[in-house]
C-alpha positions in Angstrom: -13.4 -1.6 -12.6 -13.7 -1.8 -8.9 -13.5 -4.6 -6.8 -14.3 -4.7 -3.0 -13.4 -7.5 -0.7 -15.3 -9.1 2.4 -14.4 -11.3 5.1 -16.8 -14.4 4.4 -15.2 -17.3 2.7 -16.0 -17.9 -0.9 -15.4 -20.4 -3.7 -13.5 -20.6 -6.8 -16.9 -20.2 -9.1 -18.0 -17.4 -7.1 -15.1 -15.5 -7.7 -15.5 -16.3 -11.1 -19.0 -15.3 -11.4 -18.3 -12.1 -9.4 -15.5 -11.1 -11.7 -16.9 -11.8 -15.2 -16.3 -8.4 -16.4 -12.7 -8.3 -15.5 -11.9 -10.5 -18.7 -8.7 -11.4 -19.1 -7.9 -10.8 -15.4 -10.0 -13.3 -13.8 -7.4 -16.0 -13.6 -4.7 -13.3 -12.7 -6.7 -12.6 -9.7 -7.3 -16.1 -8.4 -3.4 -16.8 -8.9 -2.6 -13.5 -7.1 -3.9 -14.9 -3.6 -7.0 -15.5 -1.3 -9.5 -13.8 -2.6 -13.1 -12.8 -1.6 -14.4 -10.4 -4.1 -17.5 -8.9 -5.2 -18.1 -5.7 -7.2 -20.7 -2.7 -6.2 -21.1 0.7 -6.5 -18.6 3.0 -4.7 -19.8 4.0 -1.4 -17.3 5.3 0.9 -19.8 5.7 3.8 -19.7 1.6 3.9 -16.1 0.9 3.4 -15.4 -2.9 2.9 -14.0 -5.2 5.8 -10.7 -7.0 5.2 -8.0 -6.2 2.6 -9.0 -6.6 -1.0 -7.0 -9.7 -0.9 -3.9 -11.3 0.8 -0.6 -10.5 -0.7 1.9 -12.9 -1.8 4.8 -10.5 -1.0 4.9 -6.8 -0.4 7.7 -4.7 -1.5 8.1 -1.1 -0.5 10.1 1.8 -2.0 11.9 4.3 0.6 12.2 7.8 0.2 10.6 8.1 -3.2 9.1 11.2 -3.3 11.4 14.1 -3.8 9.7 16.2 -0.9 9.9 13.5 1.6 13.7 12.9 0.6 14.4 16.5 1.3 12.6 16.8 4.9 15.2 13.8 5.8 18.1 15.3 3.9 18.3 12.5 1.4 19.6 13.1 -1.9 18.5 11.7 -5.6 19.4 8.1 -5.6 20.8 6.4 -8.4 18.6 3.1 -7.7 15.4 2.7 -5.7 15.9 2.1 -2.0 13.5 -1.2 -1.4 12.6 -3.0 1.7 10.0 -5.5 2.4 7.1 -5.9 4.8 5.6 -9.1 6.2 2.4 -10.1 4.2 0.6 -11.0 7.5 0.5 -7.4 8.1 -1.9 -6.7 5.6 -5.3 -5.6 6.8 -8.2 -3.5 5.3 -10.5 -0.8 6.7 -10.4 -2.0 10.2 -8.2 -1.1 13.1 -4.5 -0.7 13.5 -3.2 -2.1 16.5 -0.1 -0.4 18.4 2.4 -2.9 19.5 2.5 -3.5 23.0 3.9 -7.1 23.5 6.9 -5.8 21.6 6.4 -2.1 22.6 6.9 0.8 20.4 6.1 4.4 21.3 6.9 5.6 18.2 4.3 4.4 15.4 4.1 6.7 12.3 1.9 6.8 9.2 2.9 6.6 5.4 0.1 7.3 2.7 1.1 5.6 -0.3 -0.1 4.3 -3.7 -0.1 0.6 -3.7 0.2 -1.5 -7.2 -0.8 -5.2 -7.5 1.1 -7.3 -9.7 -1.1 -9.5 -11.7 1.0 -12.4 -13.3 4.8 -13.3 -12.8 7.2 -10.4 -14.1 10.7 -11.2 -15.0 13.4 -8.7 -17.1 10.9 -6.2 -18.2 11.8 -2.9 -19.3 9.8 0.2 -17.9 7.8 0.4 -21.3 6.2 -3.2 -20.7 6.2 -3.0 -16.9 2.3 -1.4 -16.6 1.3 -4.6 -18.7 1.9 -6.6 -15.4 -0.3 -4.4 -13.4 -3.7 -6.1 -11.9 -4.8 -3.1 -10.0 -4.3 0.3 -7.9 -5.2 0.6 -4.2 -4.4 2.6 -1.3 -2.0 1.7 1.2 -0.7 3.2 4.7 3.0 1.9 5.3 2.6 2.1 9.2 6.1 2.2 10.8 7.4 1.7 14.3 10.0 4.2 14.0 11.8 3.1 16.9 12.2 -0.5 15.7 13.0 0.9 12.3 15.8 3.3 13.4 17.1 2.0 16.9 16.4 -1.3 17.4 16.0 -3.3 13.9 19.9 -3.7 13.5 20.2 -1.4 10.6 17.4 -2.9 8.6 13.7 -1.7 8.3 11.6 -4.7 8.1 10.7 -5.4 12.0 9.6 -2.0 12.4 7.2 -2.2 9.3 5.9 -5.7 9.6 3.8 -5.9 12.9 0.2 -7.0 12.5 -2.1 -4.4 10.8 0.8 -2.3 9.9 -0.3 -2.8 6.3 -3.6 -1.5 5.4 -4.9 -1.8 1.9 -8.1 -0.6 0.4 -10.8 0.2 0.1 -10.8 -1.6 -3.2 -8.9 -2.7 -6.2 -9.2 -0.5 -9.2 -8.0 -1.8 -12.6 -5.9 0.0 -15.0 -8.6 0.8 -17.1 -9.5 3.3 -14.6 -6.1 4.8 -14.1 -4.2 4.7 -17.4 -1.4 6.9 -15.9 -0.5 6.3 -12.3 2.0 9.2 -12.4 -1.3 11.6 -12.5 -2.7 10.6 -8.9 -2.9 12.9 -5.9 -2.1 11.2 -2.6 -3.3 12.7 0.6 -3.5 11.8 4.3 -5.5 13.1 7.1 -5.0 12.5 10.8 -8.3 13.2 12.8 -9.5 15.4 9.8 -6.4 17.5 9.6 -4.2 17.1 6.3 -0.9 16.1 7.1 0.3 14.8 3.6 -0.5 15.8 0.1 1.5 15.5 -3.4 1.1 14.2 -6.8 2.3 10.9 -8.1 4.4 12.7 -10.7 6.9 13.8 -8.1 7.9 10.4 -7.4 11.6 9.8 -8.0 11.2 6.5 -9.5 7.9 6.0 -11.4 5.8 2.9 -10.9 6.8 1.4 -14.1 10.6 1.9 -13.1 9.9 0.3 -9.8 8.3 -2.8 -11.5 11.2 -2.8 -14.0 13.7 -2.7 -11.3 12.2 -5.3 -8.8 11.8 -7.8 -12.0 15.5 -7.4 -13.0 17.0 -10.8 -13.0 14.4 -11.7 -10.4 10.8 -12.8 -10.6 8.3 -10.8 -9.4 5.4 -12.7 -8.6 1.8 -12.3 -9.4 0.1 -11.5 -6.1 2.9 -9.2 -5.1 2.3 -5.5 -3.9 4.7 -2.8 -4.5 4.0 0.3 -2.0 5.6 3.0 -4.0 6.9 5.7 -1.4 5.3 8.5 0.6 5.2 12.2 0.4 6.6 14.6 2.9 4.6 15.3 6.1 5.2 12.1 8.0 4.9 12.4 12.2 8.5 11.6 12.3 9.0 14.9 10.6 7.0 17.2 12.7 8.5 19.4 15.4 7.9 17.6 17.8 7.2 14.2 16.2 3.5 13.3 16.0 3.2 9.6 16.9 0.2 7.9 16.4 -2.2 7.1 19.6 -5.2 5.2 20.5 -8.1 6.8 19.1 -6.7 8.5 16.1 -8.4 8.1 12.9 -6.2 8.0 9.6 -7.5 8.6 6.1 -5.5 7.8 2.9 -7.2 9.2 -0.1 -6.0 8.8 -3.9 -7.9 10.2 -6.5 -9.6 7.5 -8.8 -9.2 5.1 -6.0 -11.3 6.5 -2.8 -10.5 6.6 0.9 -8.9 4.1 3.3 -9.9 4.6 6.7 -8.3 3.1 9.9 -8.7 3.7 13.5 -5.8 3.4 15.9 -6.1 1.1 18.9 -4.2 -0.8 21.4 -3.1 -4.4 21.2 -4.9 -6.6 23.3 
């Protein structure tokens, strides 16, 4: 099932009506955040406005693809590297704004598979973890590398959390359409040129591993989003670095989900 979001307000009743086919997920969808949902035929020529929903929390896995770790000289880790993004950074298929009030001149892209948690998850095994997935979607972990690497005091959150720095979309795809999240192709195009392309099979920690790790002795709440890492080819790794510029068009494409498209603009 595919769920597209629009920006107009809605009611609990209209959500339930639109989501009748979702069965057991209907209540989980409402619990997971402020949703404005509708169902329609996939049409990438007319992407939905707004994020598919408002995340309750955004957890991110760093250097989780083997090729991305290699391009930065990182080795296989014993445990996932986790950081967080401000939920207010979530956006949809609109523009990504370059920070100017708190200036950054090193804004980068990261194409990622995003996982939406449908019900509270606590102390689960990897074998149980996928039972807690509400849906999958495309994500772009937009990153101000100067604030991440130089001016963030050793943590990554500031450089990852500016407004519009977490595009999600174009839709939510429920697990019946994606029975194995480790068999997807993640690609990123910048102005039509492919910069990233890799299979989710090359993740160092699988989707199930990440869910189990985040839920260990902790509650991973319904409505949380997990960004599962990015493949090699980010702008920072180019020689010279390829930072985003106003007018750039970014496209994240994941097989079975669709295309998330964003244009880069200056912050007003």
